[in-house]
DRENDRENRO-199025 format. One record per residue (C-alpha): residue in one letter; x, y, z. Coordinates in pm, 1 decimal. Example, Ala and Ser with C-alpha at 12.3 -4.5 7.8 and 13.67 -1.06 7.14 Angstrom:
2
aa_X_Y_Z
a_1230.0_-450.0_780.0
s_1367.0_-106.0_714.0
***
This chain:
699
aa_X_Y_Z
m_-8966.3_-1095.8_11.1
n_-9217.5_-871.6_183.6
g_-9458.9_-722.7_-67.6
g_-9440.6_-748.0_-443.2
t_-9397.8_-1072.7_-633.1
t_-9239.8_-1370.7_-462.6
l_-9021.8_-1585.1_-689.3
n_-9008.5_-1950.8_-589.0
i_-8685.3_-2065.8_-746.6
n_-8729.9_-2422.7_-614.2
a_-9072.7_-2475.1_-764.5
r_-8960.9_-2775.4_-971.3
k_-8915.9_-3108.5_-802.6
d_-8594.2_-3183.5_-991.1
g_-8432.5_-2875.5_-830.5
k_-8385.8_-2691.4_-1158.8
l_-8497.2_-2335.3_-1216.3
d_-8831.8_-2275.1_-1373.0
p_-8765.6_-2218.3_-1747.3
e_-8953.4_-1888.4_-1747.1
l_-8758.1_-1765.1_-1444.5
a_-8427.8_-1880.6_-1595.2
k_-8509.2_-1689.7_-1911.4
k_-8584.0_-1373.6_-1711.9
i_-8256.2_-1407.4_-1520.6
d_-8063.6_-1452.4_-1845.4
r_-8227.8_-1144.1_-1991.1
w_-8152.7_-943.1_-1677.3
l_-7786.2_-1046.9_-1680.8
i_-7754.5_-965.9_-2050.2
s_-7921.3_-627.1_-2011.3
f_-7688.8_-550.8_-1720.1
r_-7388.4_-651.1_-1929.0
r_-7497.3_-425.0_-2212.1
l_-7460.6_-126.2_-1978.5
d_-7094.4_-207.3_-1913.6
p_-6872.8_53.2_-2086.7
r_-6625.3_-222.1_-2176.2
y_-6901.4_-408.2_-2355.9
k_-7003.0_-90.7_-2538.6
i_-6643.6_-43.4_-2651.4
l_-6630.9_-405.4_-2767.3
k_-6964.0_-374.6_-2946.7
f_-6867.9_-56.1_-3126.8
f_-6532.4_-178.4_-3255.1
n_-6678.2_-516.9_-3353.1
q_-6931.8_-327.7_-3560.9
v_-6649.0_-130.8_-3720.6
a_-6475.6_-457.8_-3810.1
s_-6798.5_-618.3_-3934.7
e_-6901.7_-332.2_-4162.4
g_-6551.3_-228.2_-4262.3
a_-6389.6_80.9_-4120.3
d_-6406.4_273.9_-4448.7
d_-6783.2_236.6_-4485.9
f_-6849.4_269.0_-4114.8
v_-6667.7_598.9_-4068.5
d_-6867.9_750.7_-4355.9
d_-7198.1_603.9_-4229.3
d_-7422.7_826.2_-4015.4
t_-7668.5_553.7_-3912.2
g_-7696.8_397.1_-3570.1
d_-7640.3_39.0_-3461.5
e_-7894.5_-112.5_-3698.7
g_-7808.7_-405.3_-3916.9
i_-7613.6_-612.0_-3668.8
t_-7743.9_-799.4_-3365.6
d_-7616.6_-773.4_-3011.9
w_-7549.6_-1145.5_-3012.1
e_-7317.6_-1113.0_-3311.3
l_-7138.0_-832.9_-3129.5
g_-7070.6_-1027.7_-2816.4
g_-7403.8_-1105.9_-2651.3
g_-7753.9_-969.6_-2656.3
e_-8114.1_-1031.9_-2570.6
e_-8244.4_-1066.3_-2923.8
e_-8203.9_-1376.5_-3139.1
m_-8029.7_-1568.0_-2862.5
p_-7955.1_-1919.7_-2994.5
d_-7984.8_-2235.2_-2791.6
k_-7676.3_-2402.8_-2647.2
r_-7615.4_-2623.3_-2952.7
e_-7643.0_-2326.4_-3187.9
s_-7420.2_-2113.5_-2967.2
v_-7142.9_-2374.9_-2991.1
l_-7166.0_-2364.6_-3371.1
v_-7166.5_-1985.9_-3369.5
r_-6859.9_-1975.0_-3147.6
l_-6678.3_-2231.6_-3363.4
k_-6761.3_-2039.3_-3680.1
k_-6647.8_-1721.0_-3513.4
k_-6309.0_-1869.3_-3421.6
i_-6257.9_-2005.4_-3773.4
g_-6346.6_-1665.3_-3915.8
n_-6106.0_-1495.7_-3680.5
l_-5823.6_-1720.1_-3799.2
f_-5881.3_-1689.5_-4172.9
d_-6094.8_-1415.0_-4316.3
k_-6258.9_-1185.5_-4062.2
s_-6148.5_-831.1_-3995.4
s_-6090.3_-764.6_-3628.3
i_-6001.3_-466.7_-3415.9
l_-5822.7_-453.6_-3083.5
t_-5798.2_-154.3_-2855.1
v_-5581.0_-81.9_-2551.9
w_-5692.8_163.4_-2285.7
r_-5585.6_325.6_-1964.5
p_-5864.7_182.5_-1748.8
c_-6088.0_374.5_-1512.6
s_-6194.6_249.6_-1170.1
n_-6478.7_4.5_-1108.6
d_-6669.1_280.4_-928.0
a_-6639.7_501.0_-1236.4
m_-6775.3_222.8_-1458.7
r_-7060.4_157.7_-1215.3
k_-7161.0_524.0_-1221.2
m_-7154.6_523.7_-1602.0
m_-7378.8_216.4_-1599.2
e_-7617.5_372.6_-1345.5
g_-7626.4_701.2_-1533.4
t_-7508.6_892.2_-1224.7
g_-7177.8_988.8_-1385.0
v_-7032.2_1056.3_-1728.2
g_-6674.6_1023.3_-1851.8
k_-6466.6_1340.6_-1853.0
g_-6283.6_1489.7_-2147.1
l_-5936.3_1638.6_-2177.3
d_-6068.9_1976.5_-2063.9
i_-6108.5_1847.8_-1707.1
k_-5773.6_1780.0_-1540.4
g_-5877.0_1744.9_-1175.9
k_-5828.3_1398.6_-1025.5
s_-6115.6_1174.8_-917.4
a_-6168.6_1060.8_-559.1
k_-6041.1_714.7_-473.8
k_-6280.0_648.9_-185.0
g_-6561.7_787.4_26.2
i_-6899.1_922.1_-78.3
l_-6735.2_1101.5_-371.8
s_-6549.8_795.9_-502.5
a_-6493.1_813.5_-882.1
f_-6630.5_1169.1_-901.5
v_-6398.7_1467.0_-959.7
p_-6422.4_1701.1_-657.8
f_-6395.9_2072.5_-727.2
l_-6170.2_2107.2_-423.5
q_-5838.0_1943.4_-505.2
i_-5685.2_2097.5_-190.9
s_-5764.6_1976.9_160.4
e_-5523.3_2175.2_377.2
e_-5588.3_2530.8_493.2
m_-5236.3_2649.4_413.1
d_-5280.5_2552.5_46.8
k_-5539.5_2826.7_-5.0
a_-5253.8_3075.6_-27.8
k_-5083.5_2870.9_-302.6
i_-5366.3_2908.5_-554.4
m_-5313.5_3130.8_-857.2
p_-5495.2_3468.0_-836.3
i_-5843.9_3472.1_-986.7
a_-5915.4_3754.0_-1231.5
y_-6203.1_3997.3_-1173.1
s_-6368.1_3898.5_-1500.8
s_-6361.7_3520.9_-1439.5
r_-6701.7_3356.4_-1402.6
l_-6838.9_3008.6_-1334.4
r_-7165.3_2818.1_-1324.2
v_-7280.3_2620.2_-1020.8
y_-7593.7_2405.5_-985.6
y_-7801.1_2286.5_-689.2
h_-8063.7_2014.9_-650.4
s_-8340.4_2249.5_-533.8
e_-8453.9_2606.8_-578.7
a_-8445.3_2654.2_-200.8
a_-8075.4_2563.0_-192.9
r_-8003.8_2814.4_-466.8
k_-8192.8_3088.4_-281.7
e_-7991.7_3017.0_31.5
v_-7664.3_3048.5_-161.1
v_-7770.0_3375.3_-327.3
k_-7871.4_3521.6_9.5
r_-7544.0_3424.8_173.6
m_-7345.0_3556.9_-122.1
r_-7518.4_3893.9_-94.4
n_-7453.1_3916.9_278.7
f_-7091.9_3810.4_238.7
a_-7022.2_4061.7_-37.2
k_-7186.1_4344.1_158.1
f_-6989.9_4267.1_475.1
h_-6650.6_4223.2_302.3
e_-6679.4_4489.7_33.6
d_-6400.2_4702.8_182.4
s_-6165.4_4414.6_261.8
e_-5826.2_4458.5_95.0
d_-5744.6_4088.4_139.8
l_-6054.2_3979.5_-50.6
d_-6032.6_4262.8_-302.1
l_-6406.8_4276.2_-365.3
a_-6431.3_4647.1_-444.0
s_-6692.1_4573.3_-709.6
a_-6879.4_4314.4_-504.3
s_-7210.2_4496.9_-541.7
d_-7168.6_4484.5_-919.1
q_-7087.6_4113.9_-902.9
i_-7402.9_4050.7_-701.1
e_-7611.4_4239.4_-956.5
e_-7449.3_4035.8_-1235.0
m_-7560.3_3703.9_-1082.9
e_-7763.9_3517.5_-1343.0
m_-8020.0_3254.3_-1246.1
l_-8008.8_2944.5_-1470.9
d_-8334.4_2748.5_-1495.1
k_-8267.2_2561.4_-1818.8
f_-8237.2_2227.2_-1638.0
a_-8508.7_2281.7_-1374.2
p_-8658.8_2108.5_-1183.4
e_-8363.7_1867.9_-1166.2
s_-8099.9_2140.2_-1131.2
y_-8109.0_2511.1_-1045.7
g_-7803.5_2711.6_-1142.9
i_-7625.8_3041.6_-1088.4
e_-7367.5_3208.4_-1307.4
l_-7154.6_3446.6_-1101.0
g_-6808.8_3588.0_-1050.6
m_-6554.1_3319.3_-968.9
r_-6363.8_3548.5_-734.4
l_-6670.5_3608.1_-516.3
f_-6763.8_3238.7_-517.1
w_-6410.7_3124.3_-431.3
t_-6379.4_3377.1_-149.9
a_-6717.7_3307.8_8.7
v_-6727.5_2930.3_-30.1
v_-6361.9_2827.9_-4.5
v_-6146.4_3098.9_154.3
a_-6397.5_3186.8_426.3
q_-6467.2_2825.0_526.7
n_-6284.0_2521.4_658.8
i_-6183.2_2292.6_371.1
t_-5995.4_2018.5_556.8
r_-6052.9_1653.4_480.6
t_-5906.5_1378.4_697.2
d_-5890.0_1004.9_638.4
d_-6041.8_936.6_980.1
s_-6331.0_1180.2_934.4
t_-6678.5_1034.4_967.9
d_-6844.7_1250.1_702.7
g_-6706.7_1038.0_417.4
t_-6558.6_1329.5_223.0
a_-6199.0_1199.5_231.4
t_-6085.1_1132.7_-125.8
g_-5770.3_927.3_-70.5
r_-5561.6_1186.7_-254.3
a_-5308.9_1439.5_-129.7
s_-5384.2_1811.6_-131.6
s_-5276.6_1947.6_-471.9
p_-5277.4_2323.4_-545.8
g_-5176.4_2246.9_-905.0
f_-5488.7_2044.9_-978.8
q_-5698.1_2309.2_-800.4
d_-5560.3_2567.8_-1040.1
a_-5650.9_2329.0_-1322.5
n_-6013.3_2307.9_-1206.7
n_-6038.9_2685.8_-1170.6
d_-5891.5_2735.3_-1516.3
t_-6131.8_2483.1_-1671.0
l_-6440.7_2650.5_-1524.4
k_-6322.9_2998.3_-1623.0
k_-6255.6_2900.6_-1985.1
a_-6576.5_2698.7_-2017.2
t_-6800.7_2981.2_-1894.2
k_-6629.0_3230.5_-2122.1
a_-6662.8_2996.3_-2422.0
a_-7030.9_2933.2_-2346.8
a_-7097.6_3308.0_-2339.9
s_-6925.3_3364.1_-2674.3
n_-7082.8_3059.9_-2842.8
p_-7416.2_2977.6_-2674.6
n_-7523.5_2738.8_-2952.7
s_-7224.7_2506.8_-2918.2
s_-7304.0_2137.8_-2868.0
a_-6983.8_2073.2_-2671.7
p_-7024.6_1979.4_-2303.4
i_-6978.0_2274.1_-2065.0
p_-6783.7_2211.0_-1741.4
v_-6974.8_2346.1_-1439.9
l_-7004.8_2282.9_-1065.2
l_-7270.6_2066.2_-899.8
q_-7338.0_2056.3_-525.5
y_-7356.5_1689.1_-425.3
d_-7483.9_1762.3_-72.4
k_-7858.4_1827.3_-85.4
e_-7871.3_1966.5_268.2
k_-7563.7_2193.7_296.7
a_-7557.5_2410.4_-13.0
m_-7246.7_2608.9_89.7
r_-7036.0_2304.7_177.1
p_-6710.4_2326.3_-24.1
q_-6595.4_1964.5_21.9
t_-6891.1_1819.1_-171.0
l_-6880.6_2040.5_-479.6
l_-6824.3_1831.1_-792.8
i_-6709.0_1903.9_-1146.4
a_-6996.1_1828.3_-1383.4
y_-7102.0_1869.5_-1745.7
e_-7395.0_2051.8_-1897.7
e_-7459.8_1788.5_-2162.4
n_-7744.6_1604.2_-2331.2
g_-8007.1_1818.2_-2156.6
n_-7878.9_1745.8_-1808.4
v_-7622.5_1842.2_-1546.2
i_-7429.8_1531.1_-1447.3
p_-7103.5_1490.0_-1251.4
v_-6799.6_1359.7_-1435.6
v_-6593.5_1049.6_-1363.0
s_-6272.9_913.7_-1513.1
d_-6304.3_800.7_-1873.7
f_-6120.0_535.9_-2076.6
d_-5806.5_688.8_-2230.9
c_-5727.4_510.5_-2557.1
f_-5364.9_396.0_-2567.1
l_-5356.2_236.0_-2911.3
l_-5587.3_109.6_-3183.6
g_-5501.0_-179.2_-3415.5
w_-5668.0_-406.7_-3669.1
r_-5631.5_-723.0_-3872.4
r_-5718.2_-766.2_-4240.6
e_-5818.5_-401.2_-4267.4
a_-5644.8_-187.9_-4530.1
l_-5546.5_176.2_-4515.2
w_-5675.5_313.3_-4844.8
f_-5454.8_480.2_-5101.8
g_-5372.9_832.7_-4993.7
c_-5462.4_763.3_-4629.2
n_-5136.5_909.1_-4505.8
l_-5048.5_1109.2_-4202.0
p_-5096.2_1478.2_-4282.3
r_-4766.5_1637.8_-4379.1
e_-4758.8_1860.2_-4070.9
q_-4796.7_1549.8_-3851.9
e_-4508.7_1380.5_-4031.3
d_-4297.2_1687.6_-3958.0
l_-4413.2_1682.1_-3597.4
m_-4318.9_1314.9_-3562.2
m_-3968.8_1385.7_-3692.1
w_-3941.2_1682.6_-3456.4
e_-4041.7_1451.4_-3171.4
v_-3767.2_1202.5_-3262.3
d_-3504.6_1478.7_-3282.5
k_-3600.8_1615.3_-2941.1
i_-3607.7_1268.2_-2786.9
e_-3248.4_1221.9_-2898.1
e_-3157.8_1550.1_-2725.4
v_-3318.3_1432.6_-2400.9
l_-3148.9_1092.1_-2414.2
s_-2807.9_1251.0_-2464.5
d_-2801.2_1397.4_-2112.2
c_-3092.1_1239.9_-1919.9
h_-2849.2_1046.1_-1697.9
m_-2722.0_1378.7_-1561.7
s_-3060.9_1511.3_-1443.7
p_-3304.0_1378.4_-1179.4
d_-3601.8_1529.7_-1362.9
p_-3860.9_1279.0_-1492.3
w_-3959.2_1251.4_-1856.2
t_-4254.3_1490.1_-1836.5
i_-4049.5_1775.6_-1689.3
r_-3780.1_1731.4_-1953.7
w_-4039.0_1743.3_-2230.9
l_-4210.9_2038.3_-2066.9
d_-3887.8_2237.4_-2095.5
i_-3861.9_2136.8_-2462.3
k_-4214.2_2264.1_-2528.3
k_-4131.4_2595.5_-2360.4
d_-3819.7_2634.1_-2573.5
a_-4021.9_2552.5_-2885.2
h_-4279.2_2817.3_-2799.6
q_-4001.9_3068.8_-2741.1
a_-3873.0_2986.8_-3089.9
g_-4218.8_3032.8_-3240.7
i_-4285.5_2658.8_-3289.0
n_-4639.9_2564.3_-3187.3
f_-4858.4_2268.4_-3280.5
d_-5237.7_2283.5_-3293.9
s_-5401.8_1950.4_-3215.7
p_-5734.1_1850.1_-3379.5
p_-6028.3_1778.8_-3143.4
y_-5954.5_1403.5_-3133.4
g_-5577.2_1426.2_-3147.3
y_-5341.3_1330.4_-3426.5
g_-5353.8_1022.1_-3646.4
d_-5409.3_891.5_-3996.7
p_-5755.1_970.1_-4139.8
k_-5891.6_620.4_-4075.7
s_-5779.4_600.3_-3711.2
y_-5899.8_954.3_-3648.4
g_-6238.7_885.5_-3805.4
i_-6290.0_569.8_-3598.1
m_-6216.2_747.3_-3268.3
e_-6433.5_1043.4_-3365.3
k_-6721.0_804.7_-3435.1
a_-6658.5_616.6_-3109.4
a_-6684.6_937.0_-2906.5
s_-7010.3_1024.2_-3081.3
r_-7165.6_679.3_-3033.0
m_-7073.0_660.7_-2663.7
k_-7160.5_1014.5_-2564.4
d_-7434.9_887.3_-2332.0
t_-7168.5_752.1_-2094.8
g_-6871.6_963.9_-2204.6
a_-6656.3_650.2_-2189.1
v_-6455.5_766.9_-2493.2
r_-6374.6_1135.3_-2535.9
h_-6053.9_1163.2_-2740.8
g_-5803.3_993.1_-2969.4
s_-5518.7_747.9_-2915.4
e_-5197.4_813.1_-2724.2
c_-5000.0_625.8_-2991.8
f_-5035.0_933.4_-3217.1
n_-4946.7_1188.4_-2947.5
y_-4634.5_1330.8_-3110.3
g_-4661.3_1673.3_-2946.0
f_-4641.4_1573.9_-2578.9
p_-4585.2_1197.8_-2536.1
q_-4665.8_1085.7_-2183.8
e_-4510.4_864.7_-1919.2
i_-4593.4_495.2_-1954.5
d_-4858.3_381.4_-1704.4
e_-4850.9_57.4_-1507.5
d_-5198.2_-83.0_-1583.7
f_-5384.4_-132.0_-1911.1
l_-5708.9_-276.4_-2043.8
l_-5706.1_-465.8_-2374.9
v_-6043.7_-519.1_-2545.0
s_-6081.8_-763.1_-2835.2
d_-6314.7_-1042.3_-2939.2
t_-6006.7_-1250.6_-3024.7
l_-5931.7_-1314.3_-2656.1
d_-6030.9_-1646.4_-2503.9
g_-6323.1_-1623.0_-2263.8
v_-6401.3_-1270.6_-2148.1
p_-6329.5_-1030.0_-2436.3
w_-6124.6_-790.3_-2223.7
r_-5821.1_-833.6_-2004.5
y_-5636.0_-621.0_-1747.2
l_-5258.0_-627.3_-1792.4
d_-4941.9_-467.8_-1662.8
v_-4697.3_-319.6_-1913.2
e_-4488.3_-636.7_-1957.6
q_-4798.3_-853.6_-2002.3
l_-4933.3_-603.4_-2253.2
q_-4612.3_-610.2_-2456.1
s_-4614.2_-991.6_-2466.1
l_-4978.1_-1004.7_-2574.3
l_-4924.4_-739.0_-2841.6
i_-4638.8_-942.7_-2987.8
e_-4874.4_-1243.2_-3000.7
k_-5137.1_-1034.0_-3178.2
l_-4879.7_-912.3_-3431.3
q_-4797.9_-1275.0_-3506.4
e_-5171.8_-1338.8_-3555.0
g_-5185.7_-1068.9_-3823.9
f_-5272.2_-753.5_-3631.2
v_-5096.8_-423.1_-3698.0
f_-5097.2_-106.9_-3488.3
p_-4890.3_212.5_-3458.1
l_-4642.6_268.6_-3174.5
n_-4536.1_610.6_-3055.2
p_-4163.7_673.9_-3121.9
k_-4125.6_779.2_-2758.2
w_-4219.0_429.1_-2637.1
i_-3972.7_268.2_-2877.4
l_-3681.5_497.1_-2790.9
c_-3734.6_558.0_-2418.9
d_-3932.0_279.8_-2248.9
p_-3810.6_-78.2_-2187.4
g_-3963.2_-357.3_-2393.8
w_-4127.9_-151.9_-2667.3
k_-3839.4_-187.2_-2912.2
d_-3914.5_-562.2_-2923.7
v_-4277.7_-490.3_-3011.9
y_-4163.0_-246.1_-3281.5
d_-3920.5_-499.6_-3431.8
t_-4200.6_-756.7_-3453.2
l_-4420.8_-501.6_-3630.0
m_-4144.2_-420.8_-3880.2
q_-4094.6_-792.0_-3957.8
s_-4465.5_-873.9_-3994.5
d_-4576.1_-1021.8_-4327.2
a_-4945.9_-987.8_-4243.2
l_-5195.0_-868.0_-4501.0
y_-5169.7_-489.1_-4548.0
a_-4880.8_-466.7_-4297.7
d_-4654.7_-298.9_-4555.5
t_-4916.8_-35.2_-4632.6
c_-4972.5_44.7_-4266.0
r_-4600.3_70.8_-4193.6
d_-4558.8_310.1_-4485.0
v_-4831.1_532.5_-4339.8
w_-4711.8_529.3_-3978.7
y_-4335.4_528.2_-4049.1
p_-4288.9_665.0_-4404.8
t_-3963.8_552.4_-4566.7
s_-3934.1_891.5_-4737.0
l_-3881.6_1056.1_-4396.8
g_-3598.5_827.4_-4295.6
i_-3765.1_778.2_-3958.9
r_-3694.8_404.9_-3943.0
q_-3321.6_463.2_-3982.4
r_-3335.5_739.6_-3719.8
i_-3506.7_506.6_-3473.0
e_-3244.7_235.3_-3526.0
t_-2956.0_481.5_-3492.7
i_-3087.6_632.6_-3169.0
c_-3163.9_290.5_-3019.4
q_-2808.4_174.7_-3090.3
k_-2669.8_493.1_-2936.1
h_-2897.6_480.8_-2629.1
p_-2994.9_113.8_-2583.6
r_-3121.6_165.1_-2227.5
g_-3362.4_439.6_-2326.5
f_-3455.6_712.8_-2080.5
q_-3251.8_671.6_-1761.5
r_-3257.2_967.9_-1524.0
a_-3019.9_1037.5_-1238.3
s_-3122.0_970.3_-880.3
g_-3220.1_1258.5_-655.5
k_-3496.6_1513.5_-608.8
v_-3654.6_1710.1_-889.6
s_-3462.4_2024.3_-975.3
f_-3628.5_2366.7_-953.2
i_-3340.3_2547.9_-1121.2
a_-3478.6_2511.3_-1473.3
s_-3821.3_2629.2_-1364.2
k_-3900.8_2998.8_-1377.9
g_-4223.8_3096.1_-1208.7
y_-4530.0_2875.6_-1180.4
s_-4450.8_2500.6_-1169.1
p_-4731.4_2283.3_-1025.2
l_-4573.1_1961.3_-1152.9
r_-4242.8_2020.2_-976.5
q_-4426.9_2122.3_-660.2
a_-4634.7_1804.3_-665.8
l_-4329.0_1584.3_-718.7
d_-4133.5_1771.6_-453.1
g_-4419.8_1703.7_-212.1
g_-4393.4_1330.0_-275.3
a_-4716.1_1292.9_-473.3
e_-4774.7_958.6_-646.5
m_-4911.7_1015.8_-995.4
s_-4997.3_822.8_-1308.0
g_-4854.9_913.4_-1645.8
n_-5177.3_1093.0_-1728.6
a_-5155.7_1300.5_-1408.3
y_-4799.6_1400.6_-1499.5
f_-4925.4_1519.1_-1835.8
e_-5220.5_1716.5_-1699.7
l_-5008.5_1915.5_-1453.0
a_-4746.1_1974.6_-1720.2
e_-5012.5_2096.4_-1961.4
l_-5142.8_2337.6_-1696.8
e_-4792.6_2474.8_-1644.3
l_-4742.9_2502.3_-2019.6
e_-5068.6_2694.1_-2067.5
n_-4967.4_2932.8_-1789.7
y_-4627.5_2978.8_-1954.5
y_-4786.8_3049.1_-2294.3
s_-5024.9_3298.4_-2135.9
r_-4745.3_3487.4_-1960.7
k_-4532.9_3496.4_-2275.4
n_-4822.5_3613.1_-2490.5
t_-4907.5_3886.0_-2239.3
l_-4545.1_3999.5_-2234.5
s_-4536.8_4006.0_-2615.1
r_-4848.1_4224.3_-2625.4
q_-4699.6_4463.2_-2369.6
i_-4375.8_4491.9_-2567.1
a_-4568.8_4550.8_-2889.1
l_-4769.6_4827.9_-2725.8
a_-4458.4_4985.9_-2575.7
t_-4273.0_4989.7_-2908.7
e_-4568.0_5092.6_-3124.2
p_-4484.9_5411.0_-3326.8
d_-4649.1_5736.7_-3216.4
e_-4809.5_5784.3_-3559.3
s_-5006.7_5462.1_-3537.1
e_-5108.3_5540.6_-3180.8
e_-5243.2_5878.4_-3291.7
k_-5452.4_5709.8_-3559.3
d_-5588.6_5452.2_-3316.2
d_-5673.6_5692.6_-3037.6
d_-5678.4_6068.4_-3104.9
k_-5757.5_6151.3_-2747.1
a_-5466.7_5952.8_-2607.9
s_-5239.0_6101.8_-2872.6
a_-5336.4_6458.1_-2777.1
s_-5272.6_6378.6_-2412.9
r_-4926.8_6241.6_-2492.0
a_-4845.5_6551.2_-2702.4
k_-4948.9_6781.0_-2419.0
r_-4735.7_6591.6_-2169.7
l_-4442.8_6608.6_-2410.4
e_-4485.0_6985.5_-2450.3
l_-4493.5_7034.1_-2073.4
y_-4189.6_6814.8_-2032.9
r_-3991.9_7016.2_-2289.8
r_-4096.7_7346.8_-2129.6
d_-3998.7_7225.6_-1783.0
k_-3671.7_7094.2_-1917.8
k_-3585.0_7436.7_-2064.2
e_-3678.0_7603.0_-1734.9
l_-3460.7_7362.9_-1539.6
v_-3165.8_7429.4_-1770.4
k_-3214.7_7803.3_-1719.7
m_-3235.5_7759.1_-1341.6
r_-2920.8_7549.7_-1337.6
k_-2738.7_7828.8_-1525.3
e_-2868.9_8090.1_-1280.8
a_-2761.8_7876.3_-985.5
e_-2412.8_7850.4_-1126.1
d_-2402.5_8231.9_-1166.1
i_-2520.6_8277.7_-807.7
i_-2252.3_8047.4_-673.7
e_-1993.1_8238.6_-872.6
l_-2121.1_8574.0_-737.8
k_-2130.4_8435.3_-385.2
n_-1769.8_8337.1_-413.5
s_-1687.5_8689.4_-539.2
g_-1883.8_8858.1_-256.3
h_-2160.3_9013.9_-473.7
i_-2454.1_8793.7_-362.1
s_-2659.2_9090.1_-229.6
e_-2680.4_9238.8_-577.0
v_-2837.5_8920.6_-711.4
i_-3089.8_8901.4_-429.3
d_-3199.3_9260.8_-476.8
r_-3235.4_9194.5_-847.8
e_-3454.2_8885.9_-789.1
v_-3678.1_9065.1_-540.4
t_-3718.7_9363.6_-772.0
a_-3808.4_9131.2_-1062.8
g_-4078.3_8966.4_-846.6
r_-3923.8_8620.2_-871.6
m_-3841.7_8614.2_-501.9
p_-4048.3_8739.6_-206.1
g_-3896.6_8939.6_71.1
i_-3818.4_8828.1_421.6
q_-4087.2_8624.4_603.8
s_-4213.4_8926.5_799.7
e_-4270.5_9121.8_480.7
r_-4490.6_8859.7_308.3
p_-4851.3_8964.2_247.8
a_-5121.4_8730.9_379.5
a_-5258.4_8486.1_125.2
k_-5593.8_8587.1_-17.3
p_-5875.3_8334.8_-41.8
r_-5953.1_8211.7_-391.4
s_-6296.5_8284.4_-529.6
s_-6512.1_8018.0_-690.5
n_-6753.1_8057.0_-977.0
l_-6901.6_7706.0_-927.0
k_-7258.6_7709.9_-803.2
g_-7339.0_7501.3_-500.4
r_-6975.4_7479.1_-384.6
q_-6799.4_7678.4_-111.8
p_-6491.7_7888.1_-202.6
n_-6155.0_7737.8_-118.0
h_-6016.5_7940.8_177.2
s_-5686.4_7760.2_178.9
t_-5399.2_7960.4_327.9
r_-5130.3_7760.4_156.2
s_-4799.2_7941.2_191.3
p_-4650.8_8060.3_-136.7
n_-4320.1_7921.6_-15.2
r_-4458.0_7571.1_35.6
p_-4263.5_7334.1_-189.8
s_-4446.6_7214.6_-496.5
k_-4501.1_6843.7_-560.3
s_-4351.7_6866.5_-909.9
p_-3974.7_6826.8_-964.3
l_-3960.4_7171.6_-1127.0
g_-4145.7_7333.7_-838.4
r_-3917.9_7167.0_-583.6
g_-3614.1_7295.3_-776.3
k_-3742.5_7653.3_-771.3
a_-3824.1_7634.6_-401.9
k_-3474.0_7513.7_-317.0
l_-3315.3_7791.8_-523.1
l_-3526.9_8065.5_-362.9
g_-3465.3_7921.5_-19.6
f_-3093.5_7929.8_-91.6
l_-3114.6_8300.1_-185.8
r_-3319.9_8398.1_120.6
t_-3080.7_8218.0_351.7
h_-2787.2_8419.1_222.1
k_-2982.0_8747.9_243.4
e_-3064.0_8681.5_607.6
d_-2700.9_8589.5_678.0
e_-2573.2_8914.6_526.3
e_-2827.6_9128.6_714.3
***
């Protein structure tokens, strides 16, 4: 080493490390391990098992009272090798006989995402952020704002409303000043552009708000999303190529659907922050990764305002299921009644899908998306709690986990096993974390390996809930379910009665459907159908373009489409309600509008009477014309002043006077015979023209 302290690791003649140096290395390795999100997950759930889930969920204290070594390794109270053997032996005996244990299964995130959590340069994202993280390059593991990388995809993005706003942060005040200056110039130059539709650009510039809450680390702007999108994205080149040397390639295909998802997230977050400024929830914003090029669109990242900082997000750990051994569900710890009803609704709809899935090429998510749309049309909607569905104990554990691990954001939401409202596609890779595993307390598995290991854990006394969709639709999960139903482990009966209540008859329904459809969900071969889709369908577009997606990606695009569908339906309902609202209520709500409608109605009735009268007169004229007495009618009309004479006899139009100060009189010489713009005026003009024509013919 040049400079600093030089460590001579061969100082001892016997070739062994110096004891003091070895101790420092051990401490460094342990401290590094303690930053690993997988270790934090293990530590948390071991603490739950050690203290008892019931007491732990109700406890508001931190991690005191249990050492890191007891939880799987730590710097304090580290025993010597002989003691560690005894501790490990005691631990194994306890695991076999009397210790409560918890196992968790997760959809894993990438190694880069874990590294950024450990470094503190990234934080796990929640369900509100649906954009996909980069697989490679300088943005690897981060979630780029730009989910599109082809110029032609700009035109496929959903329109951005005038009122939509976002927040964007930069690493220096100089970068922010540069962006503000360029925004002002852009808005001024393009204010009259119909394509950009920035008629109120000057107002949007004035409404820019400088955000210095996180200075000097981050300097922000809150501004109109439409202006930002137009100036930064539409007006610039957004292409990314795998062979580019700038490192911005993400390894993902261009996806307008996920771009819409990012735009929607930022719009909703900024609106929510304005309406509830004291909320402790993280706020999705933008962060410019490039410290030199502030207007560069390819390096904008999705980030959170959270814990007094602005930090980019990375993929989190999605909990797949949560199980335990020798841990009881207390009396009355049942699924809420509305969740029991939702679970039965899920089973009924699954049976409908299985009855004809072999006739459609649509994947599971699209089929369920159509079911959700039909349910909304029928007035059936399900509100999910912040951490998803689940029995009170499972929900409380996941809520506590999210709170304890908020520094990394590794855990943000509840378990997929309780997702009765929109069960997802089964993924290919999983991470199982448990101190009951041999060696390293976590293991990466594919779906078949996971099923085999879960069956082993059931035989060891563990219990855990399984989503009915897995049992009925996906291969191998019925075997896991059968093992759970046959388990004689402690508290297994109680847990089964909570997750699959006998009073609902759900166990019989599952058996009946499995016998009727033993192969589960089997779709027809072929391309995804667009026939069933009406309007916006980012999921179908992504699949039609050949995109490769995980089960979670399927769900996120489907959820975006569903939200768009709900929004359109709700807007239509409001428009229909306004159109059919009785006049009396409208008059009460808005006297001015009511008076205007009454005046228009009066004018309409008057014009209608006049038109009826004119039609009668026209019929009389035609009759007189046929009888040869048309001249009499013309003379009568001229005498009555309803019809001017021949063109040469018309008096010149007089200029109109004006009583308005500072304005010139209107010297228009508009001909009195010029047709009026109103239907009534045009009818009169035609009738008078008809009469004059016949007078000229007779003369």
